[in-house]
C-alpha positions as CSV (number, residue, x, y, z in Angstrom):
1,M,22.7,-6.7,3.9
2,E,23.1,-3.4,5.7
3,Q,20.7,-3.0,8.3
4,G,18.4,0.1,8.2
5,V,14.8,0.9,6.2
6,S,14.2,1.5,2.5
7,V,10.9,3.2,1.8
8,V,9.5,2.4,-1.5
9,I,6.7,4.2,-3.1
10,C,5.4,2.9,-6.6
11,T,3.2,5.4,-8.5
12,Y,1.4,5.8,-11.8
13,N,0.3,9.3,-12.5
14,G,0.5,10.1,-8.8
15,A,1.1,13.9,-9.2
16,L,-2.1,14.8,-7.0
17,L,-1.3,12.2,-4.3
18,L,2.3,12.1,-3.8
19,P,3.0,15.8,-2.4
20,E,1.1,14.9,1.1
21,T,2.6,11.6,1.2
22,L,6.0,12.8,0.8
23,R,5.3,15.3,3.4
24,H,4.4,12.7,6.0
25,L,7.6,10.9,5.0
26,A,9.9,13.9,5.5
27,R,8.4,14.4,9.1
28,Q,9.3,10.9,10.2
29,Q,10.7,11.0,13.8
30,V,13.4,8.2,13.1
31,R,15.4,7.5,16.2
32,P,19.3,8.3,15.6
33,G,21.1,5.4,14.5
34,I,18.6,3.9,12.3
35,A,19.7,4.3,8.5
36,W,16.9,4.9,6.1
37,E,16.2,5.9,2.5
38,V,13.5,6.8,-0.1
39,I,12.8,5.4,-3.3
40,V,10.1,6.5,-5.7
41,V,9.2,4.2,-8.6
42,D,7.6,6.1,-11.4
43,N,5.8,3.2,-13.0
44,A,5.1,4.3,-16.7
45,S,3.3,7.6,-15.7
46,T,1.9,9.8,-18.2
47,D,1.5,13.0,-16.2
48,N,4.0,15.3,-14.4
49,T,4.8,12.8,-11.8
50,Q,8.6,13.0,-11.9
51,A,8.6,16.8,-11.6
52,V,6.1,16.8,-8.7
53,I,8.1,14.2,-6.8
54,E,11.4,16.0,-7.1
55,A,10.0,19.4,-6.3
56,E,8.2,18.3,-3.2
57,W,11.0,16.6,-1.8
58,A,13.5,19.5,-2.2
59,R,10.8,21.8,-0.5
60,S,10.7,19.3,2.2
61,G,14.2,20.1,3.3
62,S,15.1,16.4,4.3
63,N,18.5,15.2,4.1
64,T,17.4,11.7,4.0
65,Q,18.7,9.7,1.0
66,F,16.2,10.1,-1.9
67,R,16.1,8.5,-5.4
68,V,13.6,8.5,-8.3
69,L,13.7,5.3,-10.4
70,Y,11.7,4.8,-13.6
71,Q,10.0,1.5,-14.7
72,P,8.9,1.7,-18.3
73,K,7.1,-1.7,-17.7
74,P,3.6,-1.3,-16.6
75,G,2.6,-3.1,-13.4
76,L,3.0,-2.6,-9.6
77,T,4.8,-5.9,-9.3
78,F,7.7,-5.0,-11.8
79,A,7.9,-1.4,-10.3
80,R,8.2,-3.2,-6.6
81,E,10.7,-5.5,-8.2
82,M,12.9,-2.6,-9.5
83,A,12.7,-1.0,-6.1
84,L,13.6,-4.1,-4.3
85,A,16.8,-4.7,-6.7
86,T,18.1,-1.2,-5.8
87,A,17.1,-1.0,-2.2
88,Q,20.4,-0.9,-0.1
89,Y,18.7,-1.9,3.3
90,E,17.6,-5.1,4.6
91,F,14.0,-3.9,5.6
92,V,11.8,-2.7,2.6
93,L,8.7,-0.6,3.4
94,F,6.1,-0.5,0.8
95,C,4.2,2.9,1.1
96,D,1.5,3.6,-1.4
97,D,1.4,6.7,-2.8
98,D,-1.6,7.6,-1.0
99,N,-0.4,6.6,2.4
100,W,0.4,8.7,5.2
101,L,2.7,7.3,7.6
102,A,2.3,8.0,11.4
103,P,5.5,9.8,12.8
104,N,6.9,6.8,14.6
105,Y,6.0,4.3,11.8
106,L,9.7,3.7,10.5
107,T,11.1,3.2,14.2
108,I,8.4,0.9,15.2
109,A,9.0,-1.4,11.9
110,Y,12.6,-1.3,12.5
111,D,12.7,-2.7,16.0
112,L,10.2,-5.2,15.5
113,M,12.1,-6.5,12.0
114,Q,15.3,-6.4,14.1
115,K,13.7,-8.2,17.1
116,H,12.0,-11.2,15.4
117,P,14.3,-12.3,12.5
118,Q,11.6,-14.8,11.4
119,I,9.3,-12.2,10.3
120,G,9.2,-12.0,6.3
121,V,6.5,-9.6,5.9
122,L,5.2,-7.1,8.6
123,G,1.7,-5.3,8.1
124,G,0.3,-2.4,9.7
125,R,-3.0,-0.9,10.2
126,G,-4.8,1.7,7.7
127,E,-7.2,4.3,8.6
128,L,-9.4,5.6,5.6
129,V,-9.4,9.6,5.0
130,F,-12.1,10.4,2.8
131,E,-11.7,13.9,0.7
132,S,-15.3,14.3,0.7
133,P,-18.1,12.4,2.8
134,A,-18.3,8.8,1.3
135,P,-21.4,6.5,1.1
136,L,-21.8,3.5,3.3
137,W,-20.7,1.1,0.4
138,A,-17.5,2.7,0.5
139,R,-16.6,2.9,3.7
140,G,-18.4,0.1,5.1
141,H,-16.0,-2.7,3.4
142,G,-12.4,-3.4,3.9
143,M,-11.5,-3.5,0.3
144,F,-9.2,-0.4,0.4
145,A,-6.5,-1.7,2.6
146,N,-7.8,-0.4,6.0
147,G,-8.8,-1.8,9.3
148,P,-7.4,-4.2,11.7
149,Q,-5.7,-7.4,9.9
150,A,-5.8,-9.8,13.0
151,A,-7.5,-9.9,16.5
152,S,-4.1,-8.8,18.1
153,S,-0.5,-8.3,17.0
154,G,1.9,-11.1,16.1
155,R,1.7,-13.8,13.7
156,V,-1.2,-13.8,11.0
157,K,-2.4,-17.1,10.7
158,N,-3.9,-17.0,7.1
159,N,-0.3,-15.9,5.8
160,V,-1.4,-12.5,4.3
161,V,-1.6,-8.9,4.9
162,Y,-2.3,-6.1,2.4
163,G,0.7,-4.6,0.7
164,A,0.0,-1.0,1.8
165,G,2.2,0.2,4.6
166,S,3.7,-3.5,4.7
167,V,7.5,-4.2,5.5
168,I,9.4,-7.1,3.4
169,R,12.6,-8.6,4.8
170,K,14.9,-8.3,1.5
171,A,16.6,-11.8,2.5
172,A,13.1,-13.5,2.4
173,I,12.8,-12.0,-1.3
174,E,16.5,-13.1,-2.2
175,A,15.8,-16.5,-1.1
176,I,12.8,-16.7,-3.2
177,A,14.9,-15.2,-6.2
178,Q,17.2,-18.1,-6.2
179,T,14.5,-20.4,-7.3
180,N,13.9,-18.1,-10.7
181,F,10.3,-17.8,-9.6
182,T,8.0,-15.6,-11.6
183,P,4.9,-14.4,-10.0
184,L,1.7,-15.5,-11.4
185,L,0.2,-12.3,-10.8
186,T,1.1,-8.4,-11.9
187,D,-0.9,-6.5,-9.4
188,R,-1.9,-3.1,-10.6
189,L,-1.2,-2.7,-14.1
190,G,-1.4,1.1,-15.4
191,A,-5.0,2.2,-15.2
192,K,-6.1,-1.3,-14.6
193,L,-7.5,-2.4,-11.2
194,T,-6.2,-5.6,-11.1
195,A,-4.7,-7.0,-7.9
196,G,-3.7,-9.8,-5.5
197,G,0.1,-9.4,-5.8
198,D,0.7,-8.3,-2.4
199,Y,-1.1,-11.6,-1.1
200,E,0.9,-13.6,-3.5
201,L,4.1,-11.9,-2.3
202,C,3.1,-13.0,1.2
203,Y,2.1,-16.6,0.3
204,T,5.9,-17.2,-1.4
205,V,7.6,-15.6,1.6
206,A,5.7,-17.8,4.0
207,M,6.4,-20.8,1.7
208,A,10.2,-19.8,2.1
209,G,9.9,-20.6,5.9
210,Y,9.2,-17.0,7.1
211,E,6.2,-15.5,9.2
212,I,3.8,-13.1,8.2
213,W,3.0,-10.5,11.2
214,Y,0.4,-7.9,11.9
215,E,1.4,-5.1,14.4
216,D,-1.3,-2.8,15.4
217,Q,0.9,0.2,16.4
218,L,1.9,0.5,13.1
219,R,-0.6,3.3,11.9
220,F,-1.2,5.1,8.7
221,R,-3.9,7.1,7.0
222,H,-5.4,6.0,3.5
223,F,-6.3,8.8,1.6
224,M,-9.3,8.3,-0.6
225,P,-9.9,10.9,-3.3
226,N,-13.3,11.7,-4.9
227,G,-12.2,9.6,-8.0
228,R,-12.2,6.5,-6.0
229,L,-15.6,6.8,-4.5
230,G,-17.6,6.6,-7.7
231,W,-19.9,3.6,-8.2
232,E,-18.2,2.6,-11.5
233,Y,-14.7,2.7,-9.9
234,T,-15.9,0.6,-6.9
235,T,-17.4,-2.1,-9.1
236,R,-14.6,-2.2,-11.5
237,L,-12.2,-2.6,-8.5
238,V,-14.3,-5.6,-7.2
239,K,-14.5,-7.2,-10.5
240,E,-11.0,-6.9,-11.8
241,G,-9.5,-7.9,-8.3
242,A,-11.7,-10.9,-8.0
243,R,-9.7,-12.3,-10.9
244,S,-6.7,-12.8,-8.7
245,F,-8.7,-15.5,-7.2
246,E,-7.4,-18.0,-9.8
247,V,-4.1,-17.7,-8.4
248,L,-4.8,-16.8,-4.6
249,V,-7.1,-19.6,-4.0
250,P,-4.7,-22.3,-5.1
251,Y,-1.9,-20.6,-3.0
252,R,-4.7,-20.9,-0.1
253,I,-5.2,-24.4,-0.5
254,F,-1.8,-25.4,-0.9
255,L,-0.3,-23.3,2.0
256,N,-3.3,-22.9,4.7
257,K,-4.6,-26.3,4.2
258,G,-1.9,-28.4,3.3
259,S,-3.2,-29.8,0.0
260,R,-0.6,-31.7,-2.1
261,N,-2.7,-33.7,-4.4
262,R,-5.5,-33.5,-6.9
263,L,-8.3,-34.9,-4.8
264,S,-7.9,-32.5,-1.8
265,F,-7.3,-29.6,-4.0
266,Y,-10.6,-30.1,-5.8
267,F,-12.4,-31.0,-2.1
268,Y,-11.1,-27.5,-0.7
269,L,-11.9,-25.8,-4.1
270,S,-15.6,-27.2,-4.0
271,L,-15.9,-25.9,-0.4
272,T,-14.5,-22.6,-1.3
273,A,-17.0,-22.2,-4.3
274,A,-20.0,-23.3,-1.9
275,S,-19.0,-20.8,0.6
276,Y,-18.9,-17.9,-1.8
277,A,-22.4,-19.1,-3.1
278,A,-23.7,-19.0,0.1
279,K,-22.0,-15.5,0.5
280,W,-23.7,-14.3,-2.7
281,G,-27.2,-15.6,-1.4
282,R,-27.1,-13.8,1.9
283,A,-26.1,-10.5,0.3
284,F,-28.6,-10.6,-2.5
285,F,-31.3,-11.5,0.3
286,N,-30.4,-8.3,2.3
287,Q,-30.0,-6.0,-0.9
288,L,-33.7,-7.1,-1.7
289,A,-34.8,-6.7,1.9
290,N,-33.4,-3.1,2.3
291,G,-35.0,-1.9,-1.0
292,N,-36.6,0.8,0.8
293,N,-33.3,2.1,1.8
294,K,-31.0,3.0,-1.1
295,E,-27.8,3.3,0.9
296,V,-28.0,0.1,2.8
297,A,-29.2,-1.6,-0.3
298,D,-26.1,-0.2,-2.2
299,F,-24.1,-1.7,0.6
300,Y,-25.3,-5.3,-0.2
301,K,-25.1,-4.8,-3.7
302,V,-21.4,-4.4,-3.5
303,K,-21.2,-7.5,-1.2
304,T,-23.6,-9.3,-4.1
305,I,-21.1,-8.1,-6.9
306,S,-18.0,-9.2,-4.9
307,A,-19.3,-12.7,-4.2
308,H,-20.4,-13.4,-8.0
309,A,-17.1,-11.9,-9.3
310,K,-15.4,-14.3,-7.0
311,L,-17.4,-17.1,-8.3
312,A,-16.7,-16.4,-11.7
313,A,-13.1,-16.6,-10.9
314,L,-13.7,-20.1,-9.6
315,A,-15.5,-21.2,-12.8
316,H,-12.8,-22.8,-14.7
317,P,-11.3,-25.2,-12.1
318,Q,-8.8,-26.6,-14.8
319,I,-7.1,-23.3,-14.7
320,L,-6.8,-23.1,-10.9
321,Y,-5.3,-26.8,-10.8
322,R,-2.7,-25.6,-13.3
323,N,-1.9,-22.9,-11.0
324,F,-1.8,-25.4,-8.2
325,L,0.7,-27.4,-9.9
326,K,3.1,-24.2,-10.7
327,I,2.9,-23.6,-6.8
328,K,3.9,-27.1,-6.2
329,E,6.7,-26.9,-8.5
330,F,7.9,-23.5,-6.7
331,D,7.6,-25.3,-3.2
332,R,9.7,-28.1,-4.9
333,Y,12.3,-25.8,-5.9
334,L,12.5,-24.2,-2.5
335,G,13.6,-27.7,-1.4
336,R,10.6,-28.3,0.6
337,T,8.7,-31.5,0.3
338,A,5.8,-29.9,2.4
339,V,5.0,-26.7,4.4
340,T,6.3,-26.9,7.9
341,S,3.8,-27.0,10.8
342,K,4.3,-23.3,11.7
343,N,3.0,-22.3,8.5
344,T,0.0,-24.9,8.2
345,A,-2.9,-23.5,10.4
346,T,-5.9,-26.2,9.8
347,S,-7.9,-24.1,12.0
348,E,-7.9,-21.1,10.2
349,P,-11.0,-20.3,7.8
350,L,-10.0,-20.8,4.2
351,Y,-12.6,-18.4,2.9
352,Q,-12.1,-14.6,3.0
């Protein structure tokens, strides 16, 4: 695989968001000698996304190789799979259509991935930029791929980073593909707010023997338009995103806790449920206690809704156990009877 960086932007109806994102990409200060390209995947958009993409990149005057692909099958996971199959370089950077990368992003990412061949996925740090002043419940939660992902740069013990701004080693993806593994999640699906595909990707890469890293110097700005600051949108995001816990919790139990049998699975699952029940209780109490301050009360109301939605996702343990068995089968196909000690972090909290 040729050394370099393939920047991938997957978008659905992103005509309004893409121009600024592409302008930031065109202004990347890439060190001479680093090969790179830009791939934009139109994921079944119904607006004029493709026309906007081509016009904006032409205006940029960049001579970087640029391609636009069309994925008719809705779902972020499918769009990323198409991009990965097309990308010509070893390192693939997933830039969301609302991510504004710092000018040195590609160079820092390339150097880190070259220096540390054990890195399978590398995450950065997003900073929220709001179109209008945002309420506390929107800016005070880390649900929009923002903020630091670890106390310091280096390996992430819980084996996940958010997908926005992440860099994937293509060799890791190819190792997974050899098992004919089918992801259990599809991530964003058109206008639906389903999520979790980025975390599943991290878990599978870690199971394949690679490490998940965070680098604080990798900075990008995450633009938040007014349409994503409404109460209805936020509660939908929380509720629909929580459904992924039917898959992500079994991954956590298998990979981070080292569970390999039914008894230990249900033990850790019960602890997980108890943790979210406690979180729900604390959030609900604080919501009531701050009834005279609507902004603070709404902040805790979002926490209440989030904890309740996650509890609901854990309400059918037989479904979670079936997913756990699928994960065990995937591990078997990887030719691993157990996760190596470097990928097992027994001191890492199971609950996020």
